[in-house]
C-alpha positions, 0 to 999 in steps of 0.5 A: 500500500505504501507503494501506491501512496508514493506513486500518487504523491505529486508534492515533489513536482514543480507547479508548472508541470502540474498545471501543464498536466492538468491542462492536457488532461482537461483538453483530452477529456473535453475534446470529444465533446466539443463540436469540431470540424474536419480541420480540427480532426486533421490537426489533432491526428497530426499532433498525435502522430508526431507525439508518438514519434517524439515518444519513440525518439525519446525512448531510443535517443534519451534513455538508450543513448542510441541514434535511431534513424529508422523512424525518420525515413517513415516520417519523411516518406509520409511527409512527401 
C-alpha cells in the first residue's frame, strides 16, 4: 500500500508541470465533446502522430543513448 501512496504523491513536482498536466488532461477529456470540424480532426491526428514519434525518439535517443534513424525515413516518406 505504501507503494501506491508514493506513486500518487505529486508534492515533489514543480507547479508548472502540474498545471501543464492538468491542462492536457482537461483538453483530452473535453475534446470529444466539443463540436469540431474536419480541420480540427486533421490537426489533432497530426499532433498525435508526431507525439508518438517524439515518444519513440525519446525512448531510443534519451534513455538508450542510441541514434535511431529508422523512424525518420517513415516520417519523411509520409511527409512527401
